[in-house]
C-alpha positions in Angstrom: -16.0 17.9 2.3 -15.3 19.7 -1.2 -11.3 19.3 -0.1 -11.6 15.6 -0.1 -13.1 15.4 -3.8 -9.8 16.0 -5.7 -8.5 13.1 -3.9 -11.4 10.9 -4.7 -11.3 12.1 -8.0 -7.8 11.4 -8.3 -8.3 7.5 -8.3 -10.7 7.5 -11.0 -9.7 6.7 -14.6 -9.7 10.3 -16.0 -12.5 10.3 -18.6 -14.4 9.3 -15.8 -13.4 12.0 -13.5 -14.3 13.9 -17.0 -17.7 12.7 -16.5 -18.4 13.5 -13.3 -19.1 17.2 -14.3 -22.4 16.1 -16.2 -23.4 15.4 -12.3 -24.1 18.9 -11.2 -23.0 22.6 -11.8 -20.9 22.3 -8.9 -19.1 19.2 -10.2 -18.7 21.1 -13.5 -15.0 21.9 -13.0 -13.9 19.6 -10.2 -12.3 17.0 -12.5 -9.6 19.8 -13.4 -8.3 19.7 -9.6 -8.2 15.8 -9.5 -5.5 14.6 -8.1 -4.8 11.7 -10.5 -4.0 10.9 -13.9 -5.2 7.7 -15.5 -5.5 7.3 -19.0 -6.2 3.5 -19.7 -5.7 0.5 -17.4 -4.3 -2.9 -17.2 -7.5 -4.8 -16.7 -8.3 -4.5 -21.0 -11.3 -2.6 -20.1 -9.9 1.1 -21.2 -7.2 0.3 -22.9 -6.7 2.5 -25.9 -3.4 3.5 -28.2 -1.8 6.7 -28.3 -3.5 7.9 -31.5 -7.1 7.5 -29.5 -5.4 9.0 -26.4 -4.4 12.2 -28.1 -7.6 14.6 -28.0 -7.9 13.6 -24.6 -4.8 13.8 -22.6 -4.2 17.1 -25.1 -7.5 18.7 -23.3 -6.4 17.5 -19.9 -3.1 18.5 -19.6 -4.2 22.2 -20.8 -7.3 22.7 -19.3 -5.7 21.2 -15.9 -3.6 24.0 -16.1 -0.3 22.6 -14.6 -2.2 21.9 -11.9 0.2 19.3 -9.1 -0.7 15.6 -9.3 0.1 13.1 -6.8 -0.3 10.2 -9.4 -0.1 9.8 -13.3 -0.8 6.3 -15.2 -0.3 6.2 -18.3 -1.2 2.6 -20.3 -1.1 2.6 -24.0 -1.8 -0.8 -25.9 -0.4 0.7 -29.1 1.5 3.3 -30.8 2.3 4.2 -34.6 4.1 7.0 -36.4 6.8 9.5 -34.8 4.1 11.7 -34.0 3.1 8.9 -31.1 6.3 9.0 -29.7 6.5 12.6 -29.8 3.4 12.5 -27.7 4.2 10.1 -25.2 7.0 11.9 -24.5 5.3 15.3 -24.3 2.7 14.2 -21.7 5.8 12.3 -20.2 7.6 15.5 -19.2 4.6 17.5 -18.5 3.5 15.1 -15.5 7.2 15.6 -14.2 6.6 19.2 -14.8 3.4 19.2 -12.7 4.9 17.9 -10.1 4.0 14.0 -9.7 4.7 11.8 -6.9 4.0 8.7 -8.6 4.6 8.0 -12.5 3.8 4.6 -14.3 4.2 4.5 -18.3 3.2 1.3 -19.6 3.3 0.5 -23.4 2.1 -3.1 -23.7 2.6 -3.0 -28.0 4.8 -5.6 -27.9 7.3 -3.0 -29.3 9.7 -0.8 -27.4 8.8 3.0 -27.2 11.4 4.9 -27.5 11.8 8.3 -24.1 14.0 10.8 -24.9 17.5 11.2 -23.6 17.0 14.1 -21.5 17.9 14.7 -18.1 15.2 14.1 -15.5 14.5 16.9 -13.0 12.2 16.8 -10.1 12.1 17.8 -6.4 9.0 15.5 -6.1 8.9 12.3 -8.2 9.4 9.4 -5.6 8.0 6.2 -7.7 9.0 5.7 -11.6 7.4 2.3 -13.0 8.5 2.5 -16.8 6.9 -0.7 -18.9 8.2 -1.5 -22.5 10.1 1.6 -23.3 13.4 2.1 -25.1 15.3 3.9 -22.5 19.3 5.8 -22.3 22.2 7.0 -20.2 20.7 10.6 -19.3 17.2 10.2 -18.5 18.7 7.5 -15.8 21.0 10.2 -14.6 19.0 10.9 -11.2 22.3 12.8 -9.7 20.4 16.0 -9.8 19.4 16.0 -6.3 16.2 14.1 -6.6 13.7 12.8 -4.4 13.6 9.9 -6.5 13.0 6.2 -4.2 11.4 3.6 -5.9 12.5 2.8 -9.7 11.0 -0.1 -11.9 11.8 -1.0 -15.1 10.1 -4.4 -16.8 10.4 -5.4 -20.3 12.2 -2.3 -21.3 15.5 -2.0 -23.5 18.1 -0.3 -22.2 20.9 -1.7 -24.5 22.6 1.7 -24.6 22.8 2.8 -20.9 26.1 2.9 -19.2 24.9 3.8 -15.4 22.1 4.2 -13.4 22.9 6.6 -11.0 21.3 8.2 -7.8 21.8 8.8 -4.3 18.1 9.0 -3.3 17.3 5.9 -4.9 15.9 3.1 -2.3 14.6 0.2 -4.0 15.3 -0.8 -7.9 13.8 -3.9 -9.9 14.6 -4.8 -13.0 12.9 -7.2 -14.8 12.7 -9.2 -18.2 14.5 -6.3 -19.8 17.4 -6.1 -22.3 20.8 -5.0 -21.1 23.8 -3.9 -23.5 25.3 -6.8 -25.3 29.0 -5.8 -25.6 29.8 -4.1 -21.7 28.3 -3.9 -18.0 25.9 -1.3 -17.2 26.9 0.2 -13.8 24.1 0.7 -11.0 25.6 2.8 -8.7 23.2 3.6 -6.1 24.7 3.8 -2.6 21.7 4.1 -0.2 19.9 1.4 -1.8 18.1 -0.7 0.6 16.2 -3.7 -1.9 17.2 -4.6 -5.2 15.7 -7.0 -7.7 17.4 -8.2 -11.1 15.2 -11.1 -12.7 15.1 -12.6 -16.1 17.7 -10.0 -17.7 19.0 -10.2 -21.4 22.9 -9.9 -22.2 25.7 -8.6 -19.9 24.7 -8.6 -16.1 25.3 -5.0 -14.8 28.4 -4.4 -12.4 27.1 -3.5 -8.6 29.1 -0.6 -7.2 29.1 -0.5 -3.3 25.7 -0.7 -1.3 26.3 -0.3 2.2 22.2 0.3 3.2 21.4 -2.9 1.1 19.0 -5.0 3.0 17.6 -7.4 0.6 18.8 -8.8 -2.7 16.9 -11.1 -5.1 19.3 -11.9 -8.3 18.5 -14.5 -11.1 20.6 -15.5 -13.7 19.4 -17.3 -16.6 20.0 -18.3 -19.7 19.1 -14.8 -21.3 22.6 -13.6 -20.1 25.5 -13.8 -22.5 27.9 -14.2 -19.1 28.1 -18.1 -19.7 31.5 -19.9 -20.5 31.4 -23.3 -22.5 34.4 -24.5 -20.2 32.3 -23.4 -17.3 34.5 -25.5 -14.5 38.2 -24.5 -16.5 40.3 -22.1 -14.0 42.3 -21.5 -17.5 39.4 -20.7 -19.9 40.2 -18.0 -22.2 36.5 -17.3 -23.2 36.0 -13.9 -24.0 33.1 -13.0 -22.1 34.7 -14.5 -18.9 37.6 -11.7 -18.8 36.3 -8.6 -21.1 38.9 -5.5 -21.2 35.6 -3.3 -20.0 36.6 -4.1 -16.1 34.3 -6.6 -16.0 36.8 -9.3 -14.8 36.1 -7.1 -11.4 33.9 -8.8 -8.7 30.6 -7.6 -10.6 28.0 -8.7 -8.3 28.8 -10.0 -5.2 30.4 -7.4 -3.5 27.9 -5.2 -4.0 25.3 -6.9 -2.4 27.8 -8.1 0.5 26.1 -5.8 2.8 22.7 -7.2 2.4 20.7 -9.2 5.4 18.8 -11.1 3.1 19.6 -12.4 -0.1 18.4 -14.6 -2.6 21.3 -15.8 -5.9 20.1 -18.1 -8.7 21.6 -19.1 -11.6 21.8 -21.4 -14.3 25.0 -23.7 -14.3 26.5 -22.5 -17.2 26.6 -18.8 -15.9 30.2 -18.0 -14.5 29.5 -14.6 -12.9 29.1 -15.9 -9.4 31.6 -18.2 -9.4 34.3 -15.6 -10.8 33.2 -13.2 -8.1 34.1 -15.4 -5.5 37.7 -15.0 -6.6 37.5 -11.3 -5.2 36.7 -12.6 -1.7 33.4 -11.3 -0.9 32.4 -11.6 3.1 28.7 -11.1 4.1 29.2 -9.6 7.7 25.4 -8.3 7.9 24.0 -11.8 6.1 21.1 -13.8 7.6 18.8 -15.9 5.5 19.9 -17.1 2.4 18.2 -18.7 -0.6 20.1 -20.3 -3.4 19.5 -23.0 -6.2 21.4 -25.9 -7.6 24.0 -24.1 -9.1 25.7 -23.3 -5.7 25.9 -27.5 -5.6 27.9 -28.3 -8.5 30.2 -29.9 -9.5 30.3 -32.1 -6.7 33.3 -30.6 -4.7 30.6 -27.8 -3.6 33.2 -25.4 -3.3 30.8 -22.3 -4.2 28.4 -23.5 -1.2 31.0 -24.2 0.9 32.9 -20.6 0.7 29.2 -18.7 1.2 28.6 -21.1 4.3 31.6 -19.9 5.7 32.3 -16.5 4.9 28.5 -15.3 6.3 29.2 -15.4 10.1 25.5 -14.1 11.2 23.6 -16.3 9.1 20.5 -17.7 10.7 18.6 -19.3 7.7 19.3 -21.4 5.1 17.2 -22.8 2.3 18.6 -24.7 -0.9 15.7 -24.8 -3.8 17.4 -27.4 -6.1 15.9 -28.7 -9.4 13.0 -26.8 -8.8 11.6 -23.5 -10.0 8.1 -24.4 -8.6 6.2 -22.4 -6.1 5.3 -25.4 -4.4 7.4 -27.9 -4.2 7.0 -32.3 -3.8 10.2 -32.5 -0.8 10.5 -30.3 1.7 12.9 -31.3 4.4 14.1 -29.4 7.5 17.7 -30.4 8.5 18.6 -30.2 11.9 22.2 -28.1 13.2 23.9 -29.8 15.7 24.1 -27.3 18.5 27.3 -29.4 20.2 29.0 -30.4 17.2 28.3 -27.6 15.1 31.3 -27.0 12.8 33.5 -24.3 13.7 33.7 -22.8 9.9 30.2 -21.7 9.7 27.4 -19.3 11.7 26.8 -20.5 14.8 23.7 -18.7 14.5 22.8 -21.2 11.8 19.3 -22.6 13.5 17.4 -23.4 10.5 18.2 -25.2 7.1 15.3 -25.9 4.7 16.0 -28.0 1.6 13.2 -27.9 -1.2 13.3 -30.1 -4.7 10.9 -32.4 -6.8 12.8 -35.4 -6.0 15.3 -37.0 -3.7 17.9 -38.2 -6.9 21.7 -39.2 -6.2 22.0 -35.5 -7.0 19.9 -34.3 -3.6 21.5 -36.7 -2.0 25.5 -36.0 -2.7 24.1 -32.3 -1.6 22.8 -33.8 2.2 26.1 -36.1 2.2 28.1 -32.4 1.9 25.7 -31.2 4.5 26.4 -33.8 7.3 30.3 -32.8 6.7 29.2 -29.5 8.7 27.1 -31.4 11.0 23.8 -30.6 9.3 21.3 -33.5 9.5 18.2 -34.2 7.7 14.6 -34.8 8.3 11.3 -35.0 6.6 9.0 -32.5 7.2 
């Protein structure tokens, strides 16, 4: 039974785990073998500043004597002087040295805490979740035979990062983060299974080949600088459209072209997806596809037609038009004629759904265009 105690204590916030030493004599040192180290939590009850955690964490790290950790969670609501930054970096590295399998560092102060630009070397770390920190290239170079499979980057600053490199990474999410302003960060993770890029600032990253990719969600909004004042002008000389740093190559779509499930969302001003289509990506594995109104303007529907005609095994298409709500006022199921199906689209396409707030002229134009492929509509 005593072998279970370290795992039970590992689920407790570390201050509570330490207090169990008062329960009985045999509990006096059990907390030192806890498989989890948890300081702070996100419910607001246990949050502390870095300065408040100094004494506790420094003692915990010393008294635990480098015992292996399954999980390490460090959450702080504030940090101050450079000493605070140095302490967090020390604890972060010590957790890696303690062979943590799951490491979460959350800084909730509203200011980015800068992590040292040093390589992260671990054969044990599988999950890394970073929130509210400033990152540099060496930390995100996981090429040294790491076991890392899950990387979640949220509300972080990656403005100096040139590349995320990993052969082991399987799941990557970058959300609400700042990317480089003058160049494109490259994501080179050939064994990635799932990818999420959402609410990014400045230049969209360039994706290298991901042949193992199963699902991807990509959302490009007004925070990105990949916009063009002459969005539909083929002869545009906008500096941001064709930069000399290599961003004139296919940025996103070739990287996700092997995905089985794909969501591609963008505001109309962004040019990345439509410029990518010029490189002729083919979606040979794609089975489910979610698109928004970006793909349905201008009125010639070239972008929507391209992706429909280059997805030969597509089974389900969802069009979410002029609405970002979870619940939409109008939902339509469209019927794909089995006898009059257009030969230009997938013979496997069985389900087409359209979601919007109101049926107006813009939506009617989309429905009229779909009819050219013998895709008709009926109300749910």
